[in-house]
KEDREN-336500 format. One line per 3 residues: number of its first residue (from 1); their letters; for each residue x, y, z of N, C-alpha, C. Coordinates in steps of 0.1 Angstrom, whole numbers, m for minus. Layout:
BEGIN
NUM> a> X/Y/Z/X/Y/Z/X/Y/Z  ...
This chain:
BEGIN
1> mpv> 920/1209/849/923/1199/861/936/1205/864  930/1196/884/940/1197/890/952/1193/893  967/1195/889/972/1186/891/975/1169/897
4> kqi> 980/1163/894/978/1147/900/992/1149/908  993/1155/913/1002/1155/926/1003/1150/946  1011/1148/946/1013/1147/964/1024/1144/965
7> sil> 1023/1143/985/1039/1149/986/1037/1137/1000  1043/1124/1004/1042/1119/1017/1053/1112/1027  1047/1125/1034/1051/1123/1048/1054/1116/1053
10> gtr> 1067/1114/1069/1061/1102/1078/1067/1093/1081  1076/1090/1073/1088/1076/1070/1100/1084/1073  1103/1072/1070/1120/1078/1074/1123/1077/1055
13> gip> 1114/1069/1049/1118/1071/1029/1117/1060/1021  1118/1064/1012/1118/1048/1002/1136/1049/998  1140/1035/988/1131/1025/991/1134/1018/1004
16> ash> 1120/1012/1009/1120/1007/1021/1129/994/1028  1126/999/1043/1142/989/1045/1137/985/1064  1129/990/1066/1118/993/1076/1112/987/1082
19> ggf> 1103/984/1076/1088/978/1071/1076/986/1076  1061/983/1078/1053/993/1080/1054/1002/1070  1050/1017/1071/1046/1027/1073/1057/1030/1057
22> etf> 1073/1024/1060/1074/1025/1047/1077/1021/1035  1074/1007/1043/1063/997/1030/1052/1000/1021  1044/1001/1025/1031/1008/1023/1042/1026/1012
25> aer> 1048/1032/1017/1045/1044/1013/1054/1037/994  1064/1030/999/1071/1026/987/1061/1018/977  1050/1011/983/1038/1006/973/1033/1017/971
28> lal> 1027/1026/976/1016/1036/973/1020/1040/958  1034/1051/965/1041/1061/954/1040/1048/941  1052/1036/940/1051/1027/927/1038/1024/923
31> ylv> 1031/1028/926/1014/1022/923/1006/1038/916  1012/1051/919/1005/1059/917/1010/1068/903  1028/1063/906/1036/1069/896/1027/1062/881
34> prd> 1030/1055/880/1022/1044/859/1009/1050/865  1006/1056/869/992/1065/869/989/1083/872  1001/1085/863/998/1098/860/1006/1109/872
37> wqv> 1006/1102/884/1006/1112/894/1023/1117/898  1023/1130/902/1042/1127/906/1043/1137/920  1050/1117/925/1051/1118/934/1062/1122/944
40> tvy> 1062/1123/956/1071/1133/965/1079/1123/974  1085/1118/980/1087/1114/985/1094/1118/998  1094/1124/1014/1102/1125/1018/1114/1115/1029
43> cqg> 1125/1117/1030/1133/1108/1035/1143/1118/1044  1145/1103/1053/1158/1113/1064/1167/1107/1065  1180/1116/1060/1189/1119/1058/1197/1111/1070
46> eig> 1214/1114/1068/1225/1115/1079/1224/1121/1084  1228/1118/1100/1240/1132/1108/1247/1134/1100  1256/1142/1103/1262/1152/1095/1265/1155/1081
49> qte> 1253/1150/1068/1246/1152/1060/1243/1170/1059  1249/1180/1057/1248/1194/1057/1233/1204/1048  1236/1194/1033/1223/1203/1028/1213/1188/1023
52> tve> 1200/1195/1017/1190/1186/1014/1193/1182/999  1186/1168/997/1194/1162/982/1179/1159/976  1178/1164/968/1166/1155/957/1170/1147/950
55> ntw> 1169/1136/944/1173/1130/935/1155/1120/928  1157/1118/922/1145/1102/919/1150/1085/915  1145/1085/927/1141/1066/924/1129/1061/922
58> rgi> 1124/1053/910/1121/1049/899/1108/1056/899  1114/1066/889/1103/1079/888/1095/1092/902  1096/1082/916/1096/1089/926/1105/1100/928
61> rri> 1102/1112/931/1115/1124/939/1116/1126/954  1123/1119/958/1131/1117/970/1140/1132/975  1128/1135/987/1141/1150/993/1144/1144/1005
64> vip> 1156/1146/1001/1164/1139/1016/1170/1149/1025  1165/1149/1035/1164/1161/1042/1173/1152/1052  1185/1162/1060/1196/1157/1070/1190/1166/1082
67> vsr> 1192/1158/1095/1197/1161/1109/1204/1159/1116  1204/1163/1128/1217/1174/1133/1214/1161/1148  1212/1149/1146/1209/1139/1160/1201/1129/1154
70> aga> 1207/1120/1165/1200/1107/1165/1185/1107/1178  1177/1095/1172/1163/1098/1187/1155/1103/1179  1145/1104/1189/1136/1107/1189/1131/1122/1182
73> lgt> 1146/1133/1192/1142/1143/1189/1150/1150/1174  1159/1143/1165/1160/1134/1151/1151/1139/1144  1142/1124/1148/1125/1121/1142/1117/1134/1140
76> mef> 1118/1143/1156/1111/1152/1153/1117/1165/1143  1128/1171/1146/1136/1178/1134/1133/1171/1125  1130/1162/1116/1130/1157/1103/1118/1160/1102
79> dwk> 1107/1160/1111/1093/1160/1105/1087/1174/1104  1098/1182/1110/1094/1197/1118/1096/1201/1100  1112/1199/1096/1118/1203/1085/1110/1200/1077
82> svk> 1105/1185/1073/1095/1181/1061/1084/1191/1057  1080/1197/1072/1066/1200/1069/1068/1213/1062  1079/1221/1067/1079/1233/1061/1082/1234/1044
85> daa> 1096/1221/1041/1095/1221/1029/1088/1220/1015  1074/1209/1025/1065/1212/1015/1054/1221/1021  1053/1225/1028/1049/1235/1031/1048/1249/1015
88> qrr> 1064/1250/1017/1069/1261/1006/1065/1257/991  1067/1242/988/1070/1240/980/1051/1236/972  1039/1232/980/1030/1237/978/1020/1226/971
91> pal> 1028/1210/979/1020/1207/963/1007/1199/967  996/1193/956/977/1197/954/977/1187/966  984/1177/974/980/1171/986/991/1167/991
94> vlt> 991/1166/1012/1002/1157/1017/994/1145/1021  1001/1133/1021/997/1127/1029/1007/1123/1043  997/1123/1052/1009/1120/1064/1012/1108/1074
97> lgy> 1018/1102/1076/1013/1082/1075/1017/1082/1099  1008/1084/1096/1010/1084/1114/1009/1103/1118  1007/1099/1132/1003/1114/1145/1012/1114/1150
100> nta> 1024/1110/1157/1032/1112/1161/1039/1124/1170  1036/1137/1151/1046/1146/1159/1029/1155/1147  1017/1155/1151/1009/1156/1140/1008/1174/1148
103> vfc> 1010/1177/1156/1015/1196/1161/1022/1201/1149  1029/1194/1144/1037/1204/1129/1027/1203/1119  1014/1196/1120/1004/1197/1108/999/1208/1109
106> tyl> 993/1213/1115/988/1229/1119/993/1234/1112  1010/1237/1106/1010/1247/1097/1006/1243/1088  1008/1230/1074/998/1228/1064/985/1235/1064
109> rwq> 976/1228/1079/965/1236/1079/966/1254/1075  969/1253/1090/975/1271/1083/975/1279/1068  985/1271/1062/990/1274/1050/983/1268/1035
112> git> 971/1262/1046/957/1263/1035/959/1246/1026  971/1237/1032/974/1227/1020/972/1217/1025  962/1215/1013/950/1196/1023/960/1185/1025
115> nli> 956/1179/1035/966/1172/1043/949/1159/1046  962/1144/1044/952/1138/1049/960/1125/1061  961/1125/1066/968/1120/1076/963/1102/1086
118> nmd> 973/1092/1078/968/1081/1084/970/1076/1097  958/1073/1105/955/1077/1120/968/1067/1129  972/1056/1119/976/1046/1125/969/1040/1134
121> gle> 977/1035/1147/968/1031/1161/967/1039/1170  966/1028/1184/967/1031/1199/980/1038/1199  989/1046/1200/1003/1046/1201/1008/1046/1214
124> wrr> 992/1060/1219/994/1069/1233/993/1052/1248  992/1035/1236/982/1032/1250/1000/1018/1252  1007/1017/1242/1016/1008/1245/1023/1014/1258
127> ekw> 1033/999/1263/1034/996/1276/1051/1002/1277  1052/1005/1265/1071/1008/1272/1072/1023/1276  1057/1030/1267/1058/1043/1266/1059/1053/1282
130> qfh> 1070/1063/1288/1068/1071/1298/1056/1073/1303  1052/1081/1314/1037/1085/1314/1040/1104/1307  1052/1109/1306/1049/1124/1297/1053/1121/1289
133> erv> 1055/1108/1272/1055/1103/1256/1039/1100/1258  1037/1093/1267/1019/1087/1263/1011/1102/1265  1013/1107/1272/1004/1126/1269/1009/1133/1263
136> wlw> 1022/1130/1254/1025/1133/1242/1021/1128/1234  1023/1122/1230/1011/1105/1218/998/1108/1218  989/1111/1229/977/1114/1229/970/1131/1229
139> lne> 979/1135/1226/975/1149/1228/977/1145/1218  991/1144/1206/990/1149/1192/979/1137/1181  973/1129/1190/962/1123/1185/956/1128/1178
142> rig> 943/1140/1192/940/1146/1192/938/1157/1183  954/1167/1183/960/1174/1174/958/1172/1159  956/1160/1158/959/1152/1139/944/1153/1136
145> cwt> 933/1148/1144/920/1150/1139/914/1164/1134  925/1174/1144/917/1186/1139/918/1192/1130  936/1186/1129/942/1196/1117/935/1187/1102
148> gnh> 939/1171/1105/938/1170/1092/927/1173/1084  927/1168/1071/914/1174/1067/911/1163/1065  916/1153/1061/905/1139/1066/917/1127/1074
151> lia> 910/1115/1074/917/1106/1081/913/1090/1078  926/1086/1075/923/1074/1077/929/1062/1087  923/1054/1089/922/1044/1099/919/1030/1096
154> dhp> 930/1024/1094/932/1012/1087/924/996/1094  918/996/1105/908/992/1114/897/1001/1114  885/990/1113/869/999/1119/872/1003/1131
157> aia> 878/996/1143/880/1000/1154/885/1008/1152  901/1012/1148/900/1026/1153/890/1036/1145  890/1033/1132/876/1047/1135/862/1048/1139
160> thl> 863/1038/1147/851/1040/1154/857/1046/1170  870/1037/1172/881/1055/1183/877/1066/1178  880/1072/1163/883/1085/1161/872/1090/1158
163> atr> 862/1083/1156/851/1088/1155/842/1096/1168  853/1093/1184/852/1101/1194/856/1115/1194  866/1116/1186/871/1132/1184/863/1137/1174
166> vkr> 861/1137/1164/859/1139/1150/837/1134/1144  842/1137/1134/825/1132/1129/824/1121/1115  827/1116/1120/826/1100/1112/826/1108/1095
169> ski> 819/1114/1089/822/1111/1077/837/1119/1075  846/1123/1079/860/1128/1083/869/1113/1075  863/1105/1080/871/1090/1084/871/1083/1074
172> tti> 880/1073/1066/875/1065/1057/888/1057/1065  883/1040/1064/890/1029/1066/892/1024/1057  908/1023/1057/915/1013/1044/924/1007/1051
175> pyg> 924/992/1050/931/986/1065/946/987/1055  960/984/1059/971/978/1053/971/962/1042  979/963/1037/979/956/1027/990/943/1023
178> ada> 991/935/1020/1005/923/1022/1005/915/1003  1013/915/998/1014/900/994/1009/887/990  1008/883/989/1006/867/989/1020/859/988
181> vge> 1013/851/999/1029/842/992/1026/825/990  1025/823/976/1024/816/968/1032/803/967  1041/798/961/1051/787/964/1062/794/969
184> aer> 1066/786/977/1085/786/984/1095/777/984  1102/775/978/1108/764/982/1115/762/997  1116/750/1004/1123/748/1018/1132/751/1026
187> gpl> 1141/748/1006/1158/752/1007/1162/762/1022  1158/773/1022/1163/778/1035/1159/777/1048  1150/769/1047/1150/762/1055/1157/756/1067
190> kal> 1170/746/1054/1173/736/1062/1186/744/1070  1190/756/1063/1202/759/1077/1194/765/1089  1178/759/1094/1178/768/1105/1172/744/1105
193> glq> 1172/740/1103/1170/725/1108/1157/726/1113  1149/731/1097/1136/730/1100/1128/724/1086  1137/721/1079/1133/714/1065/1122/704/1061
196> ntl> 1125/689/1074/1113/682/1076/1108/686/1087  1106/694/1097/1100/694/1108/1089/705/1107  1081/699/1121/1067/705/1120/1072/718/1127
199> ygl> 1068/726/1126/1070/739/1134/1059/752/1131  1057/757/1143/1050/776/1143/1054/784/1147  1054/800/1145/1063/807/1138/1056/818/1145
202> vva> 1061/830/1151/1060/838/1157/1069/852/1152  1066/863/1145/1073/872/1143/1070/886/1148  1078/890/1159/1072/904/1170/1085/906/1175
205> rpe> 1085/920/1180/1095/926/1186/1090/920/1201  1103/918/1207/1096/909/1221/1097/923/1230  1080/925/1232/1078/935/1238/1064/931/1245
208> pen> 1063/931/1259/1051/923/1266/1033/922/1260  1037/941/1255/1019/942/1243/1024/930/1234  1033/927/1229/1033/916/1217/1029/897/1225
211> svl> 1030/897/1232/1026/886/1242/1035/875/1239  1051/878/1237/1059/870/1234/1059/858/1245  1065/865/1254/1064/853/1267/1055/844/1269
214> div> 1038/847/1269/1029/840/1269/1027/830/1261  1028/833/1246/1030/823/1236/1045/813/1237  1057/814/1241/1068/805/1242/1062/798/1258
217> taf> 1062/805/1267/1050/795/1275/1043/784/1274  1033/791/1266/1024/780/1268/1027/767/1257  1034/768/1245/1041/757/1239/1052/748/1251
220> srr> 1057/755/1252/1063/749/1262/1063/743/1279  1047/742/1276/1046/730/1288/1045/719/1288  1047/717/1270/1040/698/1273/1055/696/1263
223> vry> 1061/684/1261/1071/681/1249/1058/684/1236  1065/686/1227/1056/687/1212/1056/678/1199  1068/673/1199/1076/671/1190/1072/675/1182
226> akl> 1074/691/1182/1077/698/1171/1083/714/1174  1089/727/1168/1094/739/1173/1089/748/1173  1090/759/1176/1085/774/1175/1098/779/1173
229> vvl> 1097/784/1159/1108/801/1157/1097/809/1160  1113/819/1169/1107/830/1174/1116/838/1170  1107/848/1159/1120/861/1150/1122/870/1161
232> gky> 1132/879/1156/1135/895/1168/1146/893/1176  1153/902/1183/1164/901/1183/1163/900/1197  1168/895/1205/1168/894/1215/1177/890/1225
235> dae> 1181/899/1241/1197/904/1243/1193/903/1258  1194/891/1267/1188/886/1276/1195/894/1287  1212/906/1283/1215/910/1291/1209/924/1296
238> ahe> 1207/930/1284/1198/941/1287/1183/942/1286  1172/932/1285/1164/937/1284/1160/920/1296  1152/927/1307/1147/919/1315/1133/909/1308
241> yhr> 1130/912/1298/1112/908/1287/1122/902/1285  1135/902/1275/1140/893/1269/1144/879/1274  1153/878/1285/1153/872/1298/1145/866/1303
244> qvl> 1135/861/1306/1121/861/1306/1117/853/1298  1117/860/1284/1112/850/1273/1118/834/1267  1137/840/1272/1141/828/1266/1146/821/1278
247> gaa> 1139/824/1295/1140/818/1307/1133/806/1300  1115/815/1294/1106/800/1300/1103/791/1283  1116/793/1277/1121/783/1263/1121/774/1269
250> see> 1119/761/1259/1120/746/1261/1129/742/1248  1138/734/1250/1142/727/1235/1143/730/1226  1122/732/1222/1118/730/1209/1118/744/1201
253> vif> 1112/753/1212/1115/764/1204/1127/770/1205  1131/786/1189/1140/786/1184/1144/799/1184  1154/807/1189/1155/817/1186/1164/823/1171
256> pga> 1164/822/1155/1170/826/1150/1173/836/1150  1171/847/1157/1171/862/1156/1166/872/1148  1168/881/1142/1160/887/1130/1166/889/1122
259> iyd> 1153/883/1111/1160/872/1095/1149/890/1086  1158/894/1075/1153/906/1067/1155/897/1060  1159/888/1052/1163/880/1040/1143/878/1032
262> qsv> 1146/884/1026/1127/881/1020/1124/861/1014  1140/859/1010/1131/848/1007/1131/841/1012  1137/844/1027/1142/830/1038/1128/835/1047
265> lra> 1121/845/1050/1107/851/1057/1095/842/1048  1096/841/1032/1086/840/1029/1086/822/1030  1098/818/1025/1099/801/1033/1094/801/1046
268> lrr> 1100/810/1052/1098/804/1068/1081/804/1071  1070/816/1064/1060/817/1067/1047/812/1061  1056/809/1050/1047/795/1037/1048/785/1042
271> hah> 1059/776/1049/1056/761/1057/1052/758/1067  1050/771/1079/1047/770/1093/1036/764/1090  1033/756/1099/1019/748/1107/1010/757/1108
274> fya> 1012/768/1117/1003/780/1126/1012/790/1124  1006/803/1130/1014/813/1133/1006/817/1139  1012/823/1156/1012/825/1166/1011/844/1166
277> hgh> 1000/852/1169/1000/864/1168/997/869/1179  1003/879/1188/1004/878/1203/1000/894/1203  998/905/1193/999/914/1194/984/922/1207
280> rvg> 986/932/1208/974/935/1215/972/949/1219  979/955/1216/974/971/1210/978/972/1201  968/976/1191/966/977/1177/955/977/1166
283> gtn> 959/982/1151/945/979/1141/952/969/1129  952/977/1124/954/965/1113/971/957/1112  972/947/1117/987/943/1126/997/937/1108
286> psl> 1003/946/1102/1011/941/1092/1016/928/1092  1024/920/1097/1027/905/1107/1014/895/1106  1005/904/1109/993/897/1109/985/894/1095
289> vea> 984/904/1089/986/903/1074/986/894/1064  1006/893/1065/1015/887/1056/1011/867/1062  1008/874/1070/1002/857/1081/994/850/1070
292> lga> 984/862/1068/967/852/1061/973/854/1045  984/859/1043/983/863/1026/996/844/1028  1003/841/1041/1007/832/1039/1000/816/1037
295> gna> 986/817/1041/977/809/1042/982/801/1055  988/807/1063/989/799/1079/978/806/1092  975/790/1096/964/784/1099/973/799/1113
298> iia> 957/804/1119/963/814/1130/956/810/1143  970/814/1149/965/814/1173/966/829/1169  958/838/1177/960/852/1178/954/859/1199
301> hdn> 958/867/1200/955/870/1211/940/874/1208  932/873/1220/919/878/1217/917/891/1219  914/899/1210/911/913/1214/900/915/1195
304> vfn> 896/930/1199/884/931/1187/893/935/1174  907/938/1175/919/944/1162/916/929/1153  928/922/1161/931/912/1157/916/895/1150
307> rwv> 906/901/1161/895/893/1156/892/898/1144  887/913/1134/883/909/1123/891/912/1119  908/914/1116/916/908/1107/917/892/1104
310> agp> 921/885/1112/917/873/1113/910/867/1105  898/866/1114/883/863/1106/880/853/1120  869/850/1113/865/837/1123/866/828/1123
313> ear> 875/821/1119/881/807/1116/892/804/1127  898/822/1127/907/815/1135/904/810/1152  917/807/1157/916/807/1170/922/816/1179
316> ffa> 916/817/1193/919/830/1199/922/826/1216  928/836/1218/937/831/1233/938/841/1240  929/844/1252/931/855/1262/942/855/1272
319> tea> 946/844/1283/956/834/1286/964/822/1281  973/820/1291/987/809/1288/977/795/1287  968/790/1290/961/782/1290/955/779/1278
322> dcd> 951/795/1271/940/791/1260/953/791/1249  956/799/1248/967/791/1236/978/778/1237  978/775/1249/985/761/1251/972/749/1244
325> mhi> 960/750/1247/948/746/1246/949/741/1228  953/762/1220/952/756/1203/967/751/1203  976/752/1205/986/750/1200/987/732/1198
328> sal> 983/730/1209/982/713/1208/968/707/1199  958/714/1202/951/706/1189/953/713/1175  960/725/1170/965/723/1156/973/711/1152
331> lgd> 985/710/1165/994/699/1165/991/686/1158  979/687/1168/974/668/1165/961/668/1158  956/678/1147/946/677/1139/951/684/1129
334> pat> 959/676/1117/970/684/1108/955/684/1095  940/682/1098/934/681/1091/927/699/1093  922/700/1105/923/710/1113/928/727/1108
337> ara> 937/723/1107/946/728/1106/950/737/1092  944/727/1083/944/731/1064/930/737/1060  919/735/1071/910/741/1070/914/754/1076
340> msv> 917/758/1081/921/771/1087/928/782/1073  940/771/1074/951/777/1061/942/781/1054  931/768/1041/924/777/1032/913/787/1038
343> ast> 910/788/1054/901/806/1057/908/820/1057  919/815/1061/930/828/1063/937/835/1049  935/819/1039/938/827/1023/927/829/1019
346> qrf> 916/833/1018/903/834/1023/899/850/1022  902/854/1039/902/858/1045/908/873/1039  924/867/1037/935/875/1028/928/883/1017
349> esa> 925/874/1004/915/882/991/908/885/992  898/885/1002/884/897/1002/890/910/1009  900/908/1015/904/927/1021/918/933/1025
352> frw> 928/927/1020/945/929/1021/954/928/1013  942/923/999/956/928/988/963/939/983  976/938/979/979/953/977/974/966/966
355> dsv> 972/953/959/962/961/943/946/963/946  939/957/962/931/961/962/933/979/971  939/977/982/944/987/991/946/998/983
358> laq> 961/996/975/962/1005/970/951/1018/960  947/1007/956/936/1014/945/926/1023/951  923/1014/964/914/1029/975/915/1039/979
361> yea> 932/1042/981/935/1045/983/940/1061/971  938/1056/961/937/1063/948/925/1070/951  917/1067/951/907/1071/948/897/1077/954
364> lld> 904/1077/974/901/1087/979/913/1098/982  923/1098/977/933/1109/971/924/1118/958  918/1114/951/915/1120/938/907/1126/940
367> rhl> 894/1121/950/883/1121/955/887/1145/965  898/1142/974/904/1153/975/909/1161/964  917/1159/959/926/1161/948/912/1171/941
370> dga> 903/1172/936/889/1178/934/891/1187/938  890/1187/957/889/1196/962/898/1210/965  912/1197/961/925/1215/963/927/1219/959
373> grr> 918/1225/945/927/1231/935/934/1237/924  936/1243/916/952/1237/911/962/1246/917  974/1240/915/986/1242/920/990/1240/913
376> gqi> 994/1235/904/1007/1234/888/1019/1226/899  1032/1225/894/1044/1218/899/1047/1225/905  1051/1214/920/1063/1217/929/1068/1221/931
379> rpa> 1074/1232/933/1083/1245/930/1094/1239/938  1106/1244/940/1116/1234/946/1120/1244/957  1134/1240/966/1126/1247/979/1140/1248/982
382> sva> 1146/1260/992/1158/1259/997/1166/1251/1006  1153/1250/1018/1155/1244/1033/1141/1224/1033  1154/1219/1041/1147/1206/1041/1154/1199/1052
385> tiv> 1145/1189/1055/1144/1180/1063/1136/1167/1065  1140/1161/1075/1130/1147/1070/1118/1138/1078  1113/1132/1078/1105/1126/1083/1106/1114/1091
388> eqk> 1100/1110/1101/1100/1094/1105/1096/1094/1117  1083/1088/1112/1072/1087/1123/1070/1070/1120  1065/1065/1137/1067/1053/1137/1047/1051/1147
391> taf> 1042/1041/1147/1031/1042/1157/1029/1026/1158  1019/1021/1164/1015/1012/1170/999/1012/1179  996/1000/1178/978/999/1184/983/985/1188
394> dsh> 972/985/1193/972/969/1196/964/974/1213  946/962/1216/950/966/1232/935/952/1236  935/946/1243/922/936/1246/910/947/1249
397> tpv> 918/956/1257/906/962/1259/896/971/1260  891/979/1260/879/990/1252/885/1003/1248  888/1008/1233/894/1019/1237/884/1030/1244
400> asg> 896/1035/1249/889/1047/1259/892/1061/1251  889/1074/1256/899/1083/1253/896/1095/1258  908/1097/1262/915/1109/1278/927/1103/1281
403> psv> 933/1113/1285/945/1112/1294/941/1099/1304  932/1100/1310/934/1092/1324/941/1079/1320  931/1073/1302/936/1060/1304/949/1061/1300
406> ivs> 958/1071/1297/975/1071/1299/978/1061/1317  965/1064/1317/977/1064/1338/971/1052/1343  952/1049/1336/947/1038/1340/933/1032/1327
409> egr> 925/1024/1328/918/1016/1317/907/1027/1321  902/1034/1328/896/1043/1338/888/1051/1322  876/1055/1324/870/1064/1312/871/1078/1319
412> mem> 876/1084/1311/877/1102/1310/867/1105/1311  862/1111/1323/857/1120/1332/854/1136/1325  854/1137/1311/855/1150/1302/849/1151/1291
415> aet> 843/1161/1285/835/1155/1276/840/1159/1261  838/1152/1249/844/1149/1243/832/1160/1228  846/1166/1228/844/1175/1215/844/1171/1195
418> kvd> 833/1173/1192/839/1170/1178/838/1177/1174  846/1180/1159/851/1188/1150/851/1185/1131  851/1193/1121/854/1195/1110/865/1186/1108
């Protein structure tokens, strides 16, 4: 019987401190260890660190790989060193989270190591990237489709998009997960002046594709006798978009900054009258799933990604006027907000609980472990370095497939070749 052995690449590492893939890697590793898996997670070390360090955290092997520079180049250095190290150790399976440097995964394929790739979202469609960055991401998405032994999509629409590149049988859809937010004390809200106040919540990076300006402007159209709490780092001097969001806000909009204290976040989520989600590019967005887990009434940007995640009982907006209308309706009709809250909880329970998500991952890994052969224990390696991959996805427009989409929303006029 093959050794149940997996190495996880593509994140900054664990314990998680950055959310998203880091949180997922931690949850999956902690789930697998008591089920007799040998789990290794590659972690990005500090600049100036001279040697690869190996240690154990809660039964998980951590391989901490040094990098010589910060930023995107440091991430690429880490990813490449991680791939080389994993190839030398020859684990039974590799799980790569994200495709931003999928070109390096060709080395794993060449070495005959089974590599499952979580293809995240349509990162190349994000507005913040420059043209050459979008080309890089688009190419790596295509390379990831070719070099991965199996692809994981976190949303049916992402799976449909990937099926334009590879056979559908090569793709498995497993969404992102979250913990349910049960009871939460209102005490942490006091410092924000929200202990006895009706409020809505926004948790998003202040970027145009997250529609933060639309939500803030819609809320600020009229006096609400309620608050809108917008979490995130805002620097009006350094970023024009931040300045626009802050300038559009009425006195009823609160910007408390980025909050990492989980007790405060849980309280904010649990007691919010509604959650406004403006993401336009993406698959199963973690913040939206967490809002469902808190039983929030959802007002979300109208796109195929959000509609599937939030479910039919949520409210959706395509324009600022739509958003204004839904906010007014929920603030003026508590009964409807309560009914939507119940629907959110039901949607969460049906698809996004961690225990269900992680069980699906283990079943997929088991299936591919049987075909990966018997490779024995992970061998020590002399060289290493780290991984860090991030991704995003969301879009109101249909998913297209080709470099032309990077420039415009037009269709690409070239044949799509499917591969195994």
